[in-house]
C-alpha positions in Angstrom: -24.7 -22.2 -6.5 -22.6 -19.6 -4.6 -20.8 -18.9 -7.9 -24.1 -18.5 -9.7 -25.3 -16.0 -7.1 -22.1 -14.0 -7.4 -22.1 -14.2 -11.2 -25.6 -13.0 -11.8 -24.9 -9.9 -9.6 -21.9 -9.0 -11.7 -23.6 -9.8 -15.0 -26.7 -7.6 -14.4 -24.5 -4.9 -13.0 -22.4 -4.8 -16.2 -25.4 -5.0 -18.6 -27.3 -2.2 -16.8 -24.3 0.0 -16.6 -24.3 0.1 -20.4 -27.6 2.1 -20.3 -27.1 4.0 -17.1 -24.3 6.2 -18.5 -26.7 7.6 -21.2 -29.5 8.1 -18.7 -27.1 10.1 -16.5 -26.4 12.5 -19.4 -30.0 12.8 -20.4 -31.9 12.7 -17.1 -29.4 14.1 -14.7 -27.2 12.5 -12.0 -29.3 13.0 -8.9 -32.5 11.2 -10.0 -30.6 8.2 -11.1 -28.6 8.2 -7.9 -31.7 8.4 -5.7 -33.4 5.7 -7.8 -30.4 3.4 -7.4 -30.2 3.9 -3.7 -33.9 3.3 -3.2 -33.7 0.1 -5.2 -30.6 -0.9 -3.2 -32.5 -0.3 0.0 -35.4 -2.4 -1.2 -33.1 -5.2 -2.1 -31.2 -5.2 1.2 -34.3 -5.4 3.4 -35.7 -8.2 1.2 -32.7 -10.5 1.7 -34.1 -12.1 4.9 -37.1 -13.3 2.9 -34.8 -14.8 0.3 -32.9 -16.9 2.8 -35.0 -20.0 2.1 -35.6 -19.6 -1.6 -32.7 -19.9 -4.1 -34.9 -18.5 -6.9 -35.8 -15.4 -4.9 -32.2 -15.0 -3.9 -31.1 -15.1 -7.5 -33.8 -12.5 -8.5 -32.7 -10.2 -5.6 -29.0 -10.5 -6.6 -29.9 -9.6 -10.2 -31.7 -6.5 -8.9 -28.9 -5.8 -6.5 -26.5 -5.7 -9.5 -28.7 -3.1 -11.3 -29.1 -0.9 -8.2 -25.4 -1.0 -7.4 -24.4 0.0 -10.9 -26.9 2.9 -10.9 -25.6 4.1 -7.6 -21.9 3.8 -8.2 -22.0 5.2 -11.7 -24.1 8.2 -10.8 -22.1 9.1 -7.6 -18.8 8.8 -9.5 -20.1 11.0 -12.3 -21.5 13.5 -9.8 -18.1 13.7 -8.0 -16.4 14.2 -11.4 -18.7 17.2 -12.1 -18.1 18.9 -8.8 -14.3 18.5 -8.6 -12.4 21.5 -10.1 -10.5 20.5 -13.3 -7.2 21.8 -11.8 -7.5 19.3 -8.9 -9.3 16.5 -10.7 -6.8 13.6 -10.0 -6.5 14.7 -6.3 -10.2 14.9 -6.0 -11.0 11.6 -7.6 -8.3 10.0 -5.3 -10.0 11.5 -2.2 -13.4 10.4 -3.5 -12.0 6.9 -4.0 -10.9 6.8 -0.3 -14.5 6.3 0.6 -14.7 3.0 -1.2 -11.2 1.9 0.0 -12.3 2.7 3.6 -15.5 0.7 3.2 -13.4 -2.3 1.8 -11.1 -2.1 4.8 -13.9 -1.9 7.4 -17.0 -3.5 5.9 -16.0 -7.2 5.6 -14.7 -7.4 9.1 -17.7 -5.6 10.5 -20.0 -7.8 8.5 -18.4 -11.0 9.8 -18.6 -9.6 13.4 -22.3 -9.0 13.1 -23.0 -12.5 11.7 -20.8 -14.2 14.3 -22.1 -12.4 17.4 -25.7 -11.6 16.2 -27.2 -12.9 13.0 -27.8 -12.2 9.3 -30.8 -10.1 10.2 -28.6 -7.7 12.1 -26.2 -7.5 9.1 -29.0 -6.6 6.7 -30.5 -4.2 9.1 -27.2 -2.4 9.6 -26.7 -2.3 5.8 -30.2 -0.8 5.4 -29.4 1.9 7.9 -26.3 2.8 5.9 -28.3 3.1 2.7 -30.9 5.3 4.5 -28.1 7.6 5.5 -26.9 7.7 1.9 -30.4 8.5 0.7 -30.8 11.3 3.2 -27.5 12.8 2.0 -28.7 12.6 -1.6 -32.0 14.4 -0.8 -30.1 17.0 1.2 -27.7 17.9 -1.7 -29.9 20.2 -3.7 -27.3 22.6 -4.9 -25.9 20.2 -7.5 -29.3 19.2 -8.8 -30.4 22.8 -9.5 -27.1 24.2 -11.0 -25.3 21.3 -12.6 -27.4 18.4 -13.9 -29.2 20.4 -16.6 -26.2 22.2 -18.1 -25.8 19.6 -20.7 -29.5 19.5 -21.8 -29.2 21.7 -24.9 -26.3 19.5 -26.3 -28.2 16.3 -25.5 -31.3 17.6 -27.3 -29.3 17.9 -30.5 -28.3 14.3 -30.3 -31.9 13.2 -29.9 -32.7 14.2 -33.5 -31.1 10.9 -34.6 -32.4 7.8 -32.8 -29.4 5.8 -34.0 -27.0 8.4 -32.8 -28.5 8.7 -29.3 -28.7 4.9 -29.0 -25.1 4.6 -29.9 -24.2 7.4 -27.5 -25.7 5.6 -24.5 -23.3 2.7 -24.6 -19.6 3.6 -24.8 -17.5 6.7 -25.1 -14.8 6.2 -27.8 -12.4 8.8 -26.4 -11.9 6.9 -23.2 -11.6 3.4 -24.5 -7.8 3.1 -24.1 -7.6 4.3 -20.5 -10.6 2.1 -19.7 -8.8 -0.8 -21.4 -5.8 -0.2 -19.1 -8.2 -0.3 -16.1 -9.6 -3.5 -17.4 -6.1 -5.1 -17.3 -5.6 -3.7 -13.8 -8.8 -5.2 -12.5 -8.0 -8.5 -14.1 -4.9 -8.6 -11.9 -7.0 -7.5 -8.9 -9.3 -10.4 -9.4 -6.3 -12.7 -8.6 -6.2 -11.2 -5.2 -9.8 -10.7 -4.3 -10.8 -14.2 -5.4 -7.8 -16.6 -5.3 -5.5 -15.2 -2.6 -7.1 -16.9 0.4 -6.8 -20.3 -1.3 -3.2 -19.5 -2.4 -2.2 -18.4 1.1 -3.8 -21.6 2.5 -1.7 -23.7 0.1 1.4 -21.9 1.4 0.4 -22.7 5.0 -0.4 -19.0 5.8 -3.2 -18.3 8.2 -5.0 -15.0 9.0 -4.6 -13.8 5.5 -7.4 -11.3 6.1 -4.8 -8.9 7.4 -3.4 -8.8 3.8 -6.6 -7.0 2.6 -6.5 -4.5 5.5 -2.9 -3.6 4.7 -3.7 -3.3 1.0 -6.7 -1.0 1.7 -4.6 1.2 4.1 -1.8 1.4 1.6 -4.3 2.4 -1.1 -5.8 5.1 1.1 -2.4 6.6 2.1 -1.1 6.8 -1.5 -4.4 8.4 -2.7 -3.8 11.2 -0.2 -0.7 12.3 -2.0 -0.6 10.9 -5.5 -3.4 12.9 -6.9 -1.8 16.2 -6.0 1.4 15.1 -7.7 -0.4 14.1 -10.9 -2.3 17.4 -11.0 0.9 19.5 -10.6 3.5 17.4 -12.5 1.5 15.3 -15.0 -0.1 11.9 -15.1 3.1 10.1 -16.1 4.8 11.0 -12.8 2.1 8.9 -11.0 0.7 6.4 -13.4 3.9 4.8 -14.6 5.4 4.3 -11.1 2.0 3.1 -10.0 2.0 0.4 -12.7 5.5 -0.6 -11.8 4.4 -1.0 -8.2 1.5 -3.2 -9.3 3.9 -5.4 -11.3 6.4 -5.7 -8.4 3.5 -6.5 -6.0 2.3 -9.3 -8.2 5.8 -10.7 -8.6 6.2 -10.7 -4.8 3.0 -12.7 -4.5 4.2 -15.2 -7.1 7.3 -16.0 -4.9 5.8 -15.4 -1.5 6.2 -18.3 0.9 6.0 -16.4 4.2 3.4 -14.2 5.9 5.8 -11.1 6.1 6.4 -11.3 2.4 2.7 -11.5 1.8 2.3 -8.3 3.8 5.1 -6.6 1.8 3.3 -7.5 -1.4 0.1 -6.0 0.1 1.8 -2.7 0.7 3.4 -2.6 -2.7 0.3 -3.7 -4.7 -2.0 -1.5 -2.6 0.2 1.5 -3.2 0.2 0.9 -6.9 -3.5 0.5 -7.1 -3.9 3.7 -5.0 -1.9 5.6 -7.6 -3.3 4.1 -10.8 -7.0 3.9 -10.3 -7.8 7.6 -9.6 -5.3 8.8 -12.2 -7.0 6.7 -14.9 -10.4 7.8 -13.7 -9.4 11.5 -13.8 -7.9 10.8 -17.3 -11.2 9.5 -18.5 -13.1 12.6 -17.2 -10.5 14.9 -18.9 -10.8 13.1 -22.3 -14.6 13.0 -22.4 -16.8 15.9 -23.5 -18.8 17.3 -20.5 -22.1 16.3 -22.1 -20.8 12.7 -22.3 -19.3 12.4 -18.9 -22.0 9.9 -17.6 -21.3 7.6 -20.6 -17.5 8.0 -20.1 -17.8 7.0 -16.4 -20.0 4.1 -17.3 -17.4 3.0 -19.8 -14.7 3.1 -17.2 -16.7 1.2 -14.6 -17.7 -1.4 -17.3 -14.0 -2.1 -17.7 -13.9 -2.8 -14.0 -16.8 -5.2 -14.3 -15.5 -7.0 -17.3 -12.0 -7.3 -15.8 -13.3 -8.9 -12.6 -15.7 -11.3 -14.5 -13.2 -12.4 -17.1 -10.3 -12.5 -14.6 -12.2 -14.9 -12.3 -12.8 -17.3 -15.2 -9.3 -17.1 -16.8 -7.3 -17.2 -13.6 -9.4 -20.0 -12.3 -8.5 -22.1 -15.3 -4.8 -21.1 -15.0 -4.7 -22.0 -11.3 -6.4 -25.4 -11.9 -4.0 -26.3 -14.8 -0.7 -24.8 -13.6 -1.1 -23.7 -10.0 -1.7 -20.4 -8.2 1.9 -19.1 -8.7 1.3 -18.8 -12.4 -1.7 -16.5 -12.1 0.4 -13.9 -10.3 3.5 -14.1 -12.6 1.2 -13.9 -15.7 -0.6 -10.9 -14.2 2.7 -9.2 -13.7 3.4 -9.6 -17.4 0.0 -8.1 -18.3 0.8 -5.0 -16.2 4.2 -4.6 -17.9 2.4 -4.8 -21.3 -0.1 -2.2 -20.1 2.7 0.2 -19.4 3.8 -0.1 -23.0 0.1 0.5 -24.1 -0.1 3.6 -22.0 3.1 5.1 -23.4 1.9 4.4 -27.0 -1.6 5.8 -26.6 -0.7 8.8 -24.4 1.9 10.1 -26.8 0.8 13.4 -28.2 -2.5 13.2 -26.3 -1.5 14.2 -22.8 1.0 16.4 -21.1 3.8 14.4 -19.4 
């Protein structure tokens, strides 16, 4: 039942994101962001009522997935609009630090609230966070008046063809290949987010929660510097070393038998993820036409959703059939293949 609750959240998030990108380009970023945050707030404050009804809980999780997709896609697109093109990778890396920081702090804080207080305190605190986000969204008027309607004349031309506008709301073709690379990266990430605690327990490792903190801190540190390097010296100088670090981190996990080696793997993998994710995100923004930036960001984030969903299924089967070690060694091979894919598709398209 817990798997179903998690799965329906991911599924509705993915499906809704297919339409949200087009809405962002036609309706503007800010209205979708505020609608997503409002729906997210409604969902959070309703969780207490769902505690004793699995049907209501499933319904709320489905709505939660939709509101989360609307919020994350709109905010990411808004950030990509506001960041100067010359500092795009650096800016997206700094923007991504907000999520990395939340990942580092949120789970531990949530567990603390549940252990020393109750679930009501957890949901109340979460609701306060969403209210703060809403207030920030209402306060930011400059973007709404100067940026969101710039694309309107171009979008109006597309609306003459129903088939064309329908097609335009799903995926952006120009960003398929960097999104596919991100799909592979997130497939490997699912081996850590979902299976690492069980793998560590099998190796007799306790307190594996520190692994996730070290990973998040490494990601944040690298994002502070890697974006500037990519903007000044080219994507290859950051993306390829980052992918190599991901592969090395996964290899270390496949052979890790001690807590210190797990932490070394956390530093290496977190550093690689901190370099790769914002660089690919900035690449997606650069490749997409400005009037299709919402769809492009949705395409990129859909790759994340699919990677996590498919990864959880595939790696679960691999772990059950062959053991946890194989999911990390196989993931390493996938990252190596993704380096080859990047070199092939980036040739002639990007500056080194």
